[in-house]
N, C-alpha and C positions, 0 to 999 in steps of 0.2 A: 676327268682325271679316271685313273684305272692303276689299282693296287697291285705290286709286283711281287712282294711277299706280306703274307700275315704273320706276324712272330708274338708269342708271349712270353715275357721273362721270369724265371722261376729264382727265388730266394734259396736256392740250394744249389748242390753239387750235378745231381741228376733225380730221376723220378724215385731211386731206389730210398734216398732220404728226405722225400718231400715233408714238408711240414705238418703236422696234425693239431699242434696246440698254439693255435694263433687266437685273439680277439676277433670280437665277431666282424668289426670293419675291415680287420686286415685279412680275413679268412673270406670274406663277401669279395672283396677286389679280388683274389686268388682264384678264385672258384668262376667269377664271372669273367675274367680276363680269358679263360678257357674256352667257355661256352659263347662270347660273344662273336667270336672270330669264324665260326660255323654260320652265321646269317648267310642266307643263301644270295645275296648281293652283293656282301664281300666274297665268296666263294667264286661268284660269276665274274666279278671284275679282275680278279687276280689269276684266275685258272687254275690255283693251285688248293691245297688244303693247309689248316695252319700246323706250324711246328712252334716247339719249345726252346728256349736257349738258356743257358746259364747267366745270371746277372753279373758274376765278377769274370765272365769271360771277355775277350778281344770282341768287344761289340761293333759287327759291320754298319756302316750307315749307308743306305743309298736312298736315291729318289724314290718315291713313291713306296717305300715300304709302311707299312702298318705296325706299329710294334706298341704293345700295351704293357705299361710297366706297373704291377701290382704295388700295392702302397707297403706289401712286407719287403719289397725289393729297392726300396729307397735308400735302405743304407748299403746295400750292395755296389749302387749307379754312381759312377762318378758326379759329383755335384754339378759340373756343366755339362753332362753328355747331353740331357734331354734338350736343353736350348740350343746346343751344338747340332745334334739330329734335326731339330725341325727347321733349321738354319739351311740344311742341306736337301730339304723337302722330303722329308720322312715326317709321318702323320704320328705322333706321339700321344697315347694316353696315358695319365699318370697322375696321381692323387684322388684318381676315383674310386668308387666302391658300389655305387648303383648300378644296376643293369641298363636301365634305361638311358640314365645320362653317357654312360662310356659308348651304348649302340649309336646315341645321335652324335656325338663325336667321331666317332667309325664311319658315319654314312654321310656325314655334311660334305664331305670333300668331293665325293661321287657326284653331287648336284641330282639326283634322280628325279625323272618325271612320275613315276608310277609306282607305289610301294607293293610289295608282296602282301598276301591275304596273312592275317596275324596270325591264323591258327597254323597255316604253315610254318611261319616264321618261329614261333614256339616250338616244333616239332625239332627244327635244324639245330636251334639253341638247345633243348634235349639230347640232342645227339651230341653235341660239343660237350654235356655235363657227362654223359654214358661214357662217350669214348676216356676222358679223364680217369674216371672212376672203373672203369675196365683194366685201365693200364696199371693204376695203383692197386687194383686188387689181384693183377698177376704178378705184381713183384711180393706183394705181401705174401700170396700161394708159393713164394720161391722159384716162383717159372719164368721163362722169357717170354717177351711178346709174341705173339703168332698172328698178329693182323696182317693180311695184305695188302700194304701200304698203298700199291698200284691200282689193284682191284677197287680199294676204298676210294683212293680218289677218284677213279673214274665213275663210280656209282655217285659219289657226292656232286661231283661236278655237274652230272646228267640231272641229278636233282634238282639242283641250284638255277639251271639252265631252264629246266623245266616250270620251275617256280618262278621265275622273272618273265617267263611266257605265260604264267597264267595256267599253266596246265595241270591242273590238281591230281589227276588221277595219274599221270606219268610220274608225278614228282612223289606220291605216296608209294609207288612202284619201287622208284629207287631208293627213297628213304627205308623202304624195308628190306633192301636189299642191304643197305648199310649196316641196320641193326642186326640183321643176322650173320653178318661177318663178326659184328663183335660177339654176338651170341655163341658162335663157332670157337670164337677164341677163349671164351670164357668154358666151354665145353671140354676144351684141352685139358684142363687141369682138376676141373669139377664137372662131370658127365652127367650127374644126375640132377634133379629139380631142387631149386631151392628157392627160397618166399620173401617177400615183403609185406609186411601188415601194417595196414594202414590205422592206427590207432587213434581216432579222435573225441576229444574230451570235450562232451557238450554242455554249457550252461546256459538257463535261461536267460541270460544278458547277452548273448552272442548266438541266439540260434534265430537266425534271419534268413535271406535269402541265400548267402552260402551254404548251408546246411541243406536247404533245398535241392539247390543244382548240385551238390555234392551227392544226393540220394539220389540222382537221375541219371548220373553217370554208370557207364557200365562197369568202371573198374571198382571192384570189391571195397567196402570201408565198415570200419568196426566203431559203433559208436558208444560211449559208455556216458551213463547218467544214472540218477537214482530215479526210483518210482516218484517223488515228490518234485522233481524238477522236469520229468516229463508231464506231470499234471498240469505245472505252471505253464509249460510251454502250450500245452494243448488248450487251455483256456484262454492265451494269447492269439495262437495260430492255428486253427483245427486244419488248416489246409496242410501246412506241414505235416503235420501226423498222418494226413491222408496220404501223403507223397511217400514220407517213410513208412508206413503201412506196404506200400506198393513195391518199394525197393525191396523191405523183409520178403515178401512173397516172391521175387524174384532173385532172390538169393544174393541182390546187388548189396542188400545193408544187414550185418549181423548186429543184434543188439546186445550188451554186455550188462553185466550186474544184476539186478534182481530186487535189492533191500530198497525200502521206503525211503530211507535217509541215511547219510553214511554219518554215524556215529561212533564213538571213542568203544566200540561194542568188547574189546577185550577187558574193560574194566567192568562192564555191565553185565547182568543174569543172562544166563543163557538163553531163558525164555524169552527175552526181550530180543535176543538176536533172532530167533525165531519167528518173532512177530512182524518184526522187519522185512523178513523173508514175505512172510503171508501176506503181508498188508502192501507190499512193492510188488510181488509176482501178479498181486489182484490186478494192480494198476496197468503193469503190461499186456494182461489179458483182455482190459477191458479198450484199452487205447490201440492195440497194436495185433489183437486177436492172436497173440503167441507169448509165451515166456522164454526168456534168456535161457541159453543151456551153456554158458560161459561165464562163468563169476569173474567180477573183477570190483575194482573202487579206485577211485582218483585219493581218496583220504585215508592213511592209515587206517587198518582194521583187520590186519590179516593175524592169525593164530592157529595153534595146532587143531583146534575145536573144530576148523571149517568141514576137512575132507568129511566127516560122517555126515554135519549138516548139508553139504551140497549135493551128497551122493544120494541122500534120502530125499531130495526136493529133483531129482532128475538131472541133475547138472552132470555134463560128460565132460568138463572141463575147468580149468581157473587160471588167473594171472596171480603167481608166486611173487610177484613185484610191487613194490611201493613207490608210487608215485610223489605222494605228500613226504613229509619227513617223518622217518621213524627207522626203528633198529630191525632186522628181521635176517636170518641167517640167508645170504645173497649170493648160494651158490646158483651158477648161471648156467642153464641148458636152456635149448628151446622146447626137448621136453622131458619130463620125468615123472615120475609117479611118487606124488606128495603122499606121504602116509600120516594122518591123522595120529592123535593121541590114543584113540580106539582102535588103532590099527587097519581103519578103510583107508583105502589110496585111490586117488584120481589122477587124472593126467593134468601137468602145470605145465605151463610157461613161465621160464624165470628168468628170461635173458631182460635186462634193465632195456629198455627200449631208448632209442635216439631222439633228440628235439627236434622234430621236423621243421621247424621253422628258426632253427639256428643254424648259421654257415660254421661255425665251429663242428656241430656234428658231422655235415657232410664231409669235412677234413679227415675225420676219424671213420667215415662209412666204410671204408674198404679195410681198415682193421679190426672192425667189429663184424663184418661180415666174413672175412678169412679167419678169425677166430671161431666162429661158428663152424665155417667147415671144416676146420682143424678138428672139435673137438665135439661137435654134435652129429648124431645120427642122420638128422635132414637139418640142413642149413635154413637159418631164419633171421631176419632183424624186422623189428618192429620199429615203428615211428611213430611217436604222439604227438599232438598237435591240436589246435582248436580249430574250428570249422573254417575261418577266416586265415590265412596263409600271408603272411608279410613280405614274405622271402619267397625265391621261384624253383628253388630244387626240387621239393616236394612233386610240385607239378611236373616237373621234367621228369620224373620216374613215372608217374603216374601216364605220361603221353608216352614215354617208352613202350608201355605195356601193351599199347594199341600195335605196336609194330614186331615184338619180340621181346621175350622177358629174361632180357639180356643178364640184369644183376638180381633177378627172382621175379617170382611170379605174385602179384598181388592177389592174397586170398583174405578168408575170413578165418578167426580162430577155429571154428568148429570145422571147417573144410579141412584146418591145418592139422586137428587133431586126428581126425579122420582119415587124412591121406596118408598120414607119416605112420608107417608098418612097425615101429621101433616101439618098444611100449614104454622105455624108458627106465634110466635108472631109479630104482629105488630108496627115498630120500624121506628119513622120520626126523624132522625138525626138531627137537627138544621146547618145552612152553617158554623156556628160561630165554630162549635165543629171540624173543619178540619182546620190543619194547616200544610205546607208544608215545612217548615226549610230551603228553598230553599237559603234564604239569606246566613245562616249558614255555608251549605253545600258550595256555591260559594266561600266565604270568606275562609275557609279552603282548597280548592282546588288552591286557590290563582288564582282564574280566573279572568280576567279583568273586570272593570265595572258591579260590581255584581248587581247595583241598575238603571245606564242609560241604560244598555241593553234591560232591560223593556220599558223603555220611546221610545228609539229606535224601539223596537218591535211594540209598540202600533203606534206611529208615521207610521211605514211602513202600518200596516195595515188598518188606516184610509184612507190613501192615497188609498190602494188597492179598499176598499169598495167604495169610488167616483169613482173610475176608471172602475171599473167592473159594477157598475150600468150604468156609461154612455154608456160603450160596448155592454150589453146585450138590454139596450132601441134603440139604434143603429140598433142592428141586429132584433129587432124584427119590427122597425117601418121601416126599409128600405127593409128587406129581407123576410119577413113573420114571424107569429106567430108560425112556426114547426121550426125555421131555427137555433135555438140557438146550439151550439156546446156541446156535451157531455162533453167534458174536455175543461176548460177555460186555455188558453196559459199562462195568467198570473198567475193565481192561483198557480200552484206548486212551480216556483221561491218565490213566496211570503211564501208558506208555509214551503219550506226548508229551510228558512232564519228566523229561529226560534231563542228565545235568546241564544242559545247554539250552533249554527251553526258556522262553521267556516267561516273565512271572507271573503273567496272566495265566499262561496252562497249570504252572505249580500251584496258582490258588484254588484253581480250579480243580485239578487232583485232589487235593488237602480236603474241599469241600465236599467230592464224591466219597473220598473214604470217611469223612464223618457220617455224613448221609448214611453211607453204606454200614457204618458200624452201628448205628441205631437200629436199622433194619434187621442187621444178623441178631443181633440182641433179642428183637423180638421173636424171629423166627427158631433160633434156637431155643429160646423159652417153651414157645408154642411145639415144638418137635419133641423136646426131653422132659418137661414138668408140666405140661398142662392138663394131662388126665390123670396128675397123682394127687394127694390129699396137701393141704394146706399145710405150708412149714416156711419160714424163713430159713435163708440160706444162700451158698453160692454154686453156681453150675460155671463149671470150668471147663473150657473146651480146649482140648490139645489137636492141632492141625497136623503137629508134626508126627514122622511115619516111626518115631520111635519112644520107648517110654523113657520118662523123664522124670527129676525130682526137681520140681520148682517153687520159686520162695513166692507166695502169694500173699499181698497186702489184703486186710479184711476190710471192707468196705463197710457191713453192717452188722453190730455187734462185733462179737467175737468167734471164734473156731468153736465148735462142739467137737462131741467125740467121735472119731472114726479111723478105720485101720490104716485109710489113707494119708494120714497125717502121719509124719516123720516126728517132728517135732514143732512146738507153737511157744510165741513171746506175746506178753500182752504187755505193755506197759505205756504209761502217759496216754491215755486215751487214744493208742493206736494198739493194732495186733496184726502178727504175721504168722505164717506157718509154712513149712515145708510140706510140700504134698506130694506123692504118689501120683504120676499120670500115666492112662494106657496110651498105647500109639492112634494115633488118629481116633481119639475117642474122647469121652468125658466123665467127670468125674462131680456128683453133687454133694454136697456138703453141708451139714445142717448148722444154724447160728446158736450160740448161746447165748444168755445174759448174764454169764457170771464175770464178772470184770475184775476178778481177783488177780493182781498183778503176778509174773511168774519173778522167780527170783533166778540170779545167774548161776545157780550151783556152788560147790566146791571148788572148782577151780574155774576163774573167769575166762569168758573167751577175749576179753580184751584188758590189757592190764600195762602200765606205762606206756611202753613202747613196742608192746608184743601182743600178736592176735594169734588163734589158735582154735582149730577146732578138731575132731578126730581123726583126721587125718595128715595133717601138717601144722607146721608154725610159722608166722611169720615174723621177721623182725624188721622194724622202721628205724632207719639210720638217726642217731642223736646229733648227727653233724647236719645231714640234708634234709630229713625230713620226708624221703621217698624210701623205697623197700631196698633194705640192705641185704636181707637174705630169705628164702624159702626152702625150708627144710621140713622132709617126711619124717616119722618117727622112727623108722629104720633107717640103718647107716645109709645116708646118700650124702653127696655134695651139696652146697648151695644151688640151688636150680636157678634163680633169676637174680639179679639186683635190678632197679630203676631208679631213675631220678629227671628231672627236666632240666634242659637245658637250652641256651641261647646260642647258636652256632655264628660266630664272626665270619665274614668273606675272606679276611687276612687271619693268617696266625699273630697272636699275642704274645709279646714278652712280659713274664713277670718275674720281678727279682725278690727275692727272699733272704733274710739273713743280712749280715753284714760284715765287714772284715774277710777273716780267712775262710767265716761259714757263709759268705755271700754265694747265691746260686740264681741262674737265670734258666726260669722255665718256659719250655714253648708249650702253647694250647690255643687251639680254636675255640675253647668253649666256656661259657660263663660257669660261675660259680653258685651251687644251690645250698642256701641257708636257712637252717631251723631257725625260727623264733619262738613259737608256741607249739602247744599239742597238747590235748585232751580225748578222754576215752566217750565216745558218745552212746555206745550200747558195749555191755558188759556180757549179755547172753539170756537167757538160755540158747536162744536161737541166733542170735545175729551178735559179731564180736567188730565193733567199728572204732578205727580211731581217726581223729584229724589233727593235722598238721599243717602248720603256716609258715610262712617264712618269704623270701626274696630269693633272685635270682641277681649275682651281682658281678660287675664288668670285674675281672681278676688284676687288671691291668689298674684302674681308677677306682676301685670299691664303689661304683656309681650303680644305683639300682636299675637294673632291666626290667623287672617286671616283679608283681608281690603274685604268692600262690596261696590257694588253700587246697589242700588234697585228703579226700577221706578214702581210706582203705579199708577193707569188710571182708570179713569170712562168715559163711553162714554154714551150719550144721547139717549134713547131710551132702552137702555140695562140694565138688572138689576144685570151687574157683576163687581164687583170690581178685575181687573187684574192686577196681582203682578208678576214683573221680575225680577230677579236681577242676580248679577254676581260674584263670590268671587275669591280672590287671598289668596291662604290656604298658611297659613306658617308652620302651624304643621297639620301631618296628622294621622287621627284615625289608629289604630293599633288593633288586637285580636279581641274578641268577638263582631261583628258588634251591637248586642243589648244593647252594655254599653256603648261602645265608639264610637261615630259618629257626623258627624256636622248634624243639623236639622233645618227645620223651625217649630216653635213654636206655638200652636194656643191656645187661652184660650177664654172661653165663660164665662157667667155670674153666671148661675144657674147649681149646680150638679146634678139634677133633670130633665135635659134635657135628652131625650132618644138621642141616637146615632146610625144611620143607615150606613152601607158601602155597596160599589157594591161588591157583590162577584158572579163570574159567572154572569156578566152583570145583576145583580137583588138586588133589595133594601133587604137586611137581618141585622138584628139586631147584632151590633156590641157590645157582653158582655163581652171581653176577653182583657187582658192586651195588647197584641199582636194583630195586626189585619194585615191582608191581602187583601187590597183593592185597584186594578189599577185605579179607575175612580174616585171616590169621598167619602165623608164621611158626612153624613147628621146631622146637631144637631137641633132636634124639642123640642120646649118649648112652651107650650101653644099654641097659634095662630102664633107665630115665626117659619119659619125656615130657616136657614142658612146654606149652603152647600159648603164643601171644597172640589173643581174640580182640578183632577192632570190630567196631559197629560199620565199618565201612571206611575206613583209613587207607588208602590204597598206595600211600607211598613211603618206601622205605629206603635206608642205605646203609650198606654195611660199612663200618669204620674201623675195622680190625678183623681179626680172624674170630671174635668172639663179642664182639659189640655192634649193637643195630642202633640205628636213628629211626624212629616212626616219624615221618613230618606231621607238624600241627599247624602251624602259621609260617605264611610266606608273604610276600608281596602280596596286597589286595585282600588277604584273607581277614574276616571281623569276625569268626566264632572265637571264644574265649571259653567255651564248658566243654570237658573230654572225658572221654570212658575207656577204660580197658578193663579185660578179664583175663587173669592168666590161670589157665587150665594145667592140673598136674595129674600126669600119669594118664592120659585119656587116648585110647588108642585109636579114636576116628575124629579127627580136629574139627571136619566139616559138620561134624554131628553135636560138637561142642559147640561150633560159632553159630549154629542154628540154636542152642539151648540158651547160650549166655543172651543173646540179643532178639530172638523172636519169641517173645512172650505169650504164655496161653491167654485165650480170652476169657475174662472174668466178669461173670452177670449175675447182679444181685437179684433173685428169685424169692416169690411169696408161696411157692409150692415145690413138692418133691417128685421126683418121676414117679411113675406108676409101678405097682409090684414091687415096691421097695427096693429095686434096682437103682443102686447108686452110683455105678459107674458101668461103662460100656466101651466096646471098640468098633470102629467098621471097617477097618483096612489092617493086616499085617504083614508085615515085609519080615521076610527071614534071614535079614542080611543087615548087619550094622553098616557096612559101608555104603548102602544105596539108599537114597531118600526119595520119598514120592514127593514130586514137585507140583505135578497139576491134577486135576480130574478134568478130562474135557470130552466134549460131544464126540461122537462116530462122524466118520467123514466121508462115508460112502452115502450115495444120492438113496439107497433102499431104505425103506422104514424096517428099523430092527430094536429090539429092545438091547440095545449095546451103548455101552461109552468107554471113552479111552484115560487110562491113567498112564502119568507120564514120570517113568524112573530114571534115576540119575546116579550112575556109579563115582564116587568120589574118592577112591583111594587107587586107582591104577591097577586093581588085582581083577580079575575074571571071576566069575561068580555064580553057581549054581544054588539056586535058594526057592523056597515056596514062597508062594504069595497067597493071602486069604483074604476074602471079601465077605462083608454083611450078610449077603447071598453068593451061594456057591453057583459059578457061571457053568452053560451047558456047553460054551465053546470060549476058546481063548486061543488071540492071535496077534502076533506081531507085526504091526505096520508101519510102514514109513511114514515119512511129514504130509505125504499126497494120499494116504489112507489106504494105498497097496500093500498087500500081504506079503511080508518077508518068509515067515514060516509061521504053522500051528502049533502050538503050544500044548502040552501033556496036562490036562485035567484028572486029578486022580483024588477021590474022596471031595474033599472040602479044600484042596490045594491046587494050585497053579504052578507047575515046576517052571521057573523061569531059569534062563541062563543070559547073564549079562557080561559084556566084553569092557576093558579097562575103559574108564571114563566114558562109557557110552549114555546117551538121551534113547531110554529104551520105551517106545510107545506102545502100550498093552491094551488091545480092545479085549473087552468082556462082554461077551453076548449071552443071553439070558433065554 
């Protein structure tokens, strides 16, 4: 038997309205219907090339016609037409979507004795796919098809006849001519290079023979995996790593990424992100002998802090796209200049990849490529997939590359960034435009403690920062300025105890912190008090880079007399004092045996439901027991109100009154009801009141939870400290953003601007849902009120002047919470550190030598800049030097002096690889530093 015609039906009137939104099976049936008809034995049998025809047209039926009816055409074709066509001698393929099944049905009537080489067959089918795509692309680019049908038919039939005759050289020669004709057609409307980017997502579970085969092919591929995933793969299959290493050397393979693990880094410390890069890049260097130059992630972890980090690690490009769930500014361009919050810009690819394993994606391929051709300086489409493909169209594109780059040349991201001569449009995306969806994902996975795991993480991190500072200072002062170890023994277990870590890793980190605390106490004693006279007291170490007034609980005895003590309180066998602490320094305070209790004074700091210190008054509500008002003594509005509330998933109707006074109120929230209150401390240092009560369902008056809240003010400190404990009778369930228990805050004016801590910097919070683990600042004219949290990151605006901080959602077991409200503090990140990163208090039996009761080691002359780490130098040379890491937190450029316990001979700003950025001026005992907004600034001091 020989075919006379090869026909595929289409479910539309022409290729101009070719469907682009079909389900997977329907899309596969339609695409394969076009490709299978280009099988060489079908071409050789029919002596013609395939053609398409409308399904709703008058369908001619002839004997020996091969007609493909894709499943989307079923509703267009008369119900009896298929059976009638078969009776009249036509071969009709209908109801199928699998390429192999359709080929089998098409070839069976030919009764072939010998098959054509499978590789050549795949090349012919790729020609069919490319032919369809170039026809669609031509129309989406508003052009007429310029394919020379006669010439194409001649070359395609010659290739088919050569293939049937097993003349591979002649077959490929004629196929190349066919592909070149399609390329010429594309160059009529887009005469410059366009690109295809194969983005392969690698997972240890799917890193087998397919990945090894992919790395050995000549068509470039981009592989995306984290350092820990590559380590797992290397442990299981070292031969694969060697094959990939060879592919990297020959520029067939590009490795993307660079981080050790893909964690929700926008909610974590910036130093944790840098550690992930350091550790991950070390794995890449060890396994492959090279490090990535293009950054990407499978999981959401993108933010405006990244461009400066990537630039200072030597990256040349990045993918500003989200493969996982997450919200980000999805401004699609093949190349843009992604400007970070500090002003650093890096090349970025921001077009969302197509799913290479999806038939539906290939229906949209021509649209996506035409969009890029229309709007980008250099057109490109990225296709994301796993190493093993379940569908054939991606391989069709890769096979076409061997003949001609009809739809685009496959390339790596590095080559794409380097060959594209346009710098791209500058895009400075705001921090609030990025949102991780971490809370929703955690609850959906039924993970334990989706909120408190973050407070636990930040608590561990604050302890680590304190202890690490002390360890580094001890090392510098006792063993020399070149003595810092390259690897901190404490850092690895802390970084491994991230919020998603196993319980064993978190326990190991806590044990490491406990051991380090004991060692640090002994080191600080030896460093500051071992050579002095005997005398009981407290050594208070302040690792923070700013002077502060801290509330210190006395351990042994009671406070003695000192100029550093602002106020003290001795009551009921406990003693406390507010102490002035120098920046990056220490204070030694003597102990006294005078246990005489202090009196509250003429005006008590706590009475009834009122708290006061020298700066403001706090009024507690006699209805709710929460904070009703915070007012300074100068004329000022109510700064803030606070209460605890349960939010129901659906609005509740509450009926009040009877008869004509009957009214129906709508609310989503419970009622907070005060049952009891008492004064815990009336001064002279601490004013504290405890309130207790219940949260009631406003509809049924049933108790949802019992609460006990303690509200405290301290003389000398601008903070209102709030702690409360809950006994929950009804646990939230389902969507964590609509059913939760929260601490609610309200302020006076809806015009007040809201600023939140994002990546440890102050950024405008202009979305309904906010992720900010440290603070939210409400600024209104001359007044600044800051809500400080110990690491509660999830907040929701519920109006123009109301905010919910989420405490309990499904899966949350924590019931103890704390906040602090800072009044009129200009630098909220500094206030957050002051509130929750307590100084280290060490009981000692001796005093510092020569009567020195306090001292500082570093002084930063800018309150918007924090010293976050002391690090070893990164050069291979042996020098008396170390690095201090500074962080600008307010988004303000600043020039300021930096002073050290020893004047350096030289100061250099370096990148994260240790390379010099520029030399800083050293004058007298000061280093003059210039820092950009939100910059992470590493200063190498050489002595």
